C-alpha positions in Angstrom: 29.1 -149.2 -148.1 27.6 -149.9 -144.7 25.6 -152.9 -143.8 21.8 -152.4 -144.1 21.1 -153.9 -140.7 22.9 -151.8 -138.2 21.5 -148.4 -137.4 23.6 -145.5 -138.9 24.9 -142.8 -136.6 23.8 -140.0 -138.9 20.7 -139.5 -141.1 21.1 -137.0 -143.9 17.7 -135.3 -144.7 17.3 -133.4 -148.0 13.9 -131.9 -148.9 13.8 -131.8 -152.7 11.5 -129.0 -153.8 13.0 -127.8 -157.1 13.7 -129.5 -160.4 17.2 -127.9 -160.3 18.1 -129.9 -157.2 21.5 -131.4 -157.2 20.7 -134.5 -155.2 23.8 -136.5 -156.3 26.2 -133.7 -155.4 24.6 -133.1 -152.0 24.7 -136.8 -151.0 28.2 -137.3 -152.3 29.6 -134.2 -150.6 28.0 -134.8 -147.2 28.4 -138.6 -147.1 32.1 -138.2 -148.1 32.8 -135.9 -145.3 30.9 -138.1 -142.8 33.0 -141.1 -143.9 36.1 -139.0 -143.5 35.0 -138.3 -139.9 34.4 -142.0 -139.3 30.6 -141.7 -139.1 28.1 -144.3 -140.5 25.3 -142.7 -142.4 22.1 -143.0 -144.4 20.3 -140.4 -146.6 16.6 -139.7 -147.0 15.5 -137.6 -150.0 12.0 -136.2 -149.7 10.4 -135.2 -153.0 7.9 -132.5 -152.3 5.4 -133.4 -155.1 8.2 -133.7 -157.7 8.2 -136.7 -160.1 9.6 -137.3 -163.5 13.3 -137.4 -164.3 14.4 -136.1 -160.9 12.4 -138.7 -159.1 13.9 -141.4 -161.3 17.4 -140.2 -160.4 16.5 -140.6 -156.7 15.3 -144.1 -157.3 18.5 -144.9 -159.2 20.5 -143.6 -156.2 18.5 -145.8 -153.9 19.1 -148.9 -156.0 22.8 -148.3 -156.5 23.3 -147.6 -152.7 21.3 -150.7 -151.7 18.9 -148.5 -149.7 21.6 -146.5 -147.9 20.0 -143.6 -149.8 16.2 -143.8 -149.4 13.4 -141.8 -151.1 10.1 -140.5 -149.9 7.5 -139.0 -152.4 4.8 -136.7 -151.3 1.8 -136.8 -153.7 1.7 -132.9 -153.9 3.8 -130.0 -152.5 3.3 -129.6 -148.8 6.3 -127.4 -147.9 9.6 -127.9 -146.2 8.2 -128.5 -142.7 6.2 -131.6 -143.9 9.2 -132.9 -145.8 11.4 -132.7 -142.7 8.7 -134.2 -140.4 8.1 -137.2 -142.8 11.9 -137.8 -143.0 12.3 -137.5 -139.2 9.6 -140.2 -138.7 11.6 -142.6 -140.9 15.1 -141.7 -139.9 17.2 -144.3 -138.1 20.2 -142.3 -137.0 20.5 -140.7 -133.6 21.8 -137.6 -135.2 20.0 -135.8 -138.0 21.8 -133.6 -140.6 19.4 -131.4 -142.6 20.6 -129.9 -145.8 19.3 -127.8 -148.7 19.0 -129.5 -152.1 22.4 -128.2 -153.2 25.9 -128.0 -151.7 25.5 -124.6 -149.9 28.5 -124.7 -147.6 32.0 -126.1 -147.6 31.5 -129.8 -146.7 34.7 -129.9 -144.6 33.0 -127.5 -142.1 30.6 -130.2 -141.1 33.4 -131.3 -138.8 32.9 -128.0 -136.9 29.2 -128.9 -136.3 30.3 -132.3 -134.8 32.9 -130.6 -132.6 30.0 -128.5 -131.2 28.2 -131.8 -130.4 31.3 -133.1 -128.7 31.2 -130.0 -126.5 27.6 -130.8 -125.4 25.4 -129.1 -128.0 22.0 -130.7 -128.8 21.6 -128.6 -132.0 24.4 -127.1 -134.1 23.1 -124.6 -136.7 25.2 -123.2 -139.5 26.0 -119.5 -139.8 27.2 -118.7 -143.3 30.4 -116.5 -143.6 31.9 -115.0 -146.7 28.4 -114.9 -148.2 28.2 -114.8 -152.0 24.5 -114.1 -152.4 23.2 -110.6 -153.5 23.5 -107.7 -151.1 19.7 -107.3 -151.0 19.4 -110.9 -149.7 22.1 -110.3 -147.2 20.5 -107.1 -146.0 17.0 -108.7 -145.6 18.5 -111.7 -143.9 20.4 -109.5 -141.4 17.3 -107.4 -140.7 15.2 -110.5 -140.2 17.6 -112.1 -137.8 18.1 -108.7 -136.0 14.4 -108.4 -135.3 14.3 -111.9 -134.0 17.2 -111.3 -131.7 15.6 -108.1 -130.5 12.2 -109.7 -129.7 13.3 -113.1 -128.4 16.6 -112.4 -126.7 18.3 -115.3 -128.5 21.6 -114.6 -130.2 21.2 -116.3 -133.6 22.5 -114.6 -136.7 21.5 -116.9 -139.6 18.3 -118.8 -139.0 17.8 -118.7 -142.8 20.4 -121.4 -143.3 18.8 -124.8 -143.2 22.0 -126.9 -142.7 21.8 -128.1 -139.1 22.9 -131.0 -136.9 20.1 -132.1 -134.5 19.9 -134.9 -131.9 16.9 -137.2 -132.2 15.6 -136.5 -128.7 15.3 -132.8 -129.7 13.0 -133.6 -132.6 10.9 -136.0 -130.4 10.0 -133.1 -128.1 9.4 -130.4 -130.7 6.6 -130.0 -133.2 7.1 -128.8 -136.7 4.4 -127.2 -138.7 4.0 -124.4 -141.3 7.2 -122.4 -141.5 8.3 -123.3 -138.0 11.2 -125.4 -139.4 13.1 -122.1 -139.9 12.9 -121.4 -136.2 13.8 -124.9 -134.9 17.0 -123.8 -133.2 15.3 -120.9 -131.5 12.4 -123.0 -130.3 14.8 -125.7 -129.1 16.8 -123.0 -127.3 13.7 -121.7 -125.5 12.8 -125.3 -124.5 16.1 -125.6 -122.7 18.2 -127.5 -125.2 21.8 -126.5 -125.8 22.0 -124.8 -129.2 25.2 -123.4 -130.8 25.6 -121.4 -134.0 28.7 -122.5 -135.9 30.4 -120.5 -138.6 30.8 -122.2 -142.0 32.0 -121.1 -145.4 29.4 -120.2 -147.9 29.8 -121.8 -151.3 26.6 -121.4 -153.3 23.1 -120.0 -153.2 20.0 -120.9 -155.1 16.5 -119.5 -155.1 15.1 -116.0 -155.5 17.0 -112.8 -154.9 16.3 -109.1 -154.7 13.2 -107.4 -153.2 10.3 -109.8 -152.7 6.6 -109.0 -153.0 4.5 -107.6 -150.2 2.9 -111.0 -149.4 6.4 -112.4 -148.6 7.1 -109.7 -146.1 3.6 -110.1 -144.5 4.2 -113.8 -144.1 7.6 -113.2 -142.5 6.1 -110.7 -140.1 3.3 -113.2 -139.1 6.0 -115.9 -138.7 8.0 -113.6 -136.4 4.8 -112.8 -134.4 4.0 -116.5 -134.1 7.5 -117.5 -133.0 7.6 -114.7 -130.4 4.3 -115.9 -129.0 5.3 -119.5 -129.0 8.6 -118.9 -127.3 7.5 -116.2 -124.8 3.8 -116.4 -124.1 2.7 -120.0 -124.7 2.3 -120.6 -120.9 1.4 -117.0 -120.1 -1.2 -116.0 -122.8 -2.8 -113.3 -120.6 0.4 -111.3 -120.6 0.4 -111.2 -124.4 -3.3 -110.6 -124.9 -3.4 -108.4 -121.8 -0.8 -106.1 -123.2 -2.6 -105.8 -126.6 -6.0 -105.4 -124.9 -4.7 -102.9 -122.4 -3.2 -100.8 -125.2 -6.5 -100.9 -127.1 -8.5 -100.0 -124.0 -6.1 -97.2 -123.0 -6.2 -95.6 -126.5 -10.0 -96.0 -126.6 -10.5 -94.5 -123.2 -8.2 -91.6 -124.0 -10.1 -90.7 -127.2 -13.5 -91.1 -125.5 -12.6 -89.1 -122.4 -11.0 -86.3 -124.4 -14.2 -85.8 -126.4 -16.4 -86.0 -123.3 -14.2 -83.3 -121.6 -14.4 -81.2 -124.8 -18.2 -81.6 -124.8 -18.3 -80.3 -121.2 -16.1 -77.4 -121.9 -17.3 -76.4 -125.3 -20.8 -77.6 -124.9 -21.0 -79.5 -128.1 -24.0 -81.8 -128.2 -22.9 -83.8 -131.1 -19.9 -85.4 -129.3 -21.5 -88.8 -129.0 -21.9 -89.1 -132.7 -18.4 -87.9 -133.4 -16.3 -90.4 -135.4 -13.4 -90.3 -132.9 -15.8 -91.0 -130.0 -17.2 -94.0 -131.9 -13.6 -95.1 -132.6 -12.8 -94.8 -128.9 -15.8 -96.9 -127.8 -14.9 -99.5 -130.5 -11.3 -99.7 -129.2 -12.6 -100.1 -125.6 -14.9 -103.0 -126.6 -12.1 -104.6 -128.7 -9.7 -104.3 -125.8 -12.1 -106.0 -123.4 -12.5 -108.9 -126.0 -8.8 -109.3 -126.4 -8.3 -109.5 -122.6 -11.1 -112.1 -122.6 -9.2 -114.2 -125.1 -6.2 -114.1 -122.7 -8.3 -115.2 -119.8 -9.7 -118.1 -121.8 -6.1 -119.1 -122.7 -5.1 -118.9 -119.0 -8.0 -121.2 -118.1 -6.9 -123.7 -120.8 -3.3 -123.6 -119.6 -4.4 -124.0 -115.9 -6.6 -127.1 -116.7 -3.8 -128.7 -118.9 -0.8 -127.7 -116.8 0.0 -131.3 -115.9 0.3 -132.2 -119.7 2.2 -129.0 -120.7 5.8 -128.6 -119.8 8.1 -125.7 -120.6 11.3 -127.1 -119.2 13.6 -130.0 -119.9 15.4 -132.2 -117.4 18.9 -132.9 -118.6 20.0 -135.3 -115.9 18.8 -136.6 -112.5 21.5 -137.3 -110.0 20.8 -140.0 -107.5 21.4 -143.6 -106.5 18.6 -144.9 -108.8 
């Protein structure tokens, strides 16, 4: 048992979102491996609106560990991003180890994450090998990560795995909201931090399996769209909105001009009330509005450029 006064080296963060959470097993497995590696630790369990018997077990763990294990209770479910953000705010360790609420990977492989840190990584994210979940989940996970690699240029293969090792200064410079916790390694990579994906052995999987409902796929698509915008166009919004607006205006102009030419050749007087002509005009107007959004975004970026930074200084060499 560590002294309660010195700061620990590692803070274990576990969002607890299910009544099936195995909080004792998680803390025992991760802390045991950290002690084997010679690391001092603390654990923070964040209960996402959960009370009752599970909450009492967390309080018992806190009492028995003399606050080496701490608990945070949210009064209603807010999601994993809020759980992580609240834990990061109260973490004392310089290194944060995030984990699901069950023992998902072989604990011994945590040493591989620390070896990545020893080689200079700022974030070490786990990539599950020998996966034991259903083939439908594996297919969807591979497709999801493939699309992200295609659109962002980053070479991550398993952003669905939430077991990660993160330096505190990374979290101090990134903002978590909504489902962005899933893309933390990707956003950190785009911000200039050194991120490495480390292979670990897959032990268990909890949660849903099979084909999900349409709403889930729509949310994932919107998440991908958001992360692509945040990682590629945050400081160049006109490129994003200009491409969309230009495509809309191009399609609208093509439809409208085609019908005008047809009217001149065939001499149809009803062309201006033709549904396709009206659609073309609508697409032209919509394209102009979208480009206008991009221009407004450029103005905002220009006026706030001194407060917005898309790079990270690793080290300054000099006498001072």
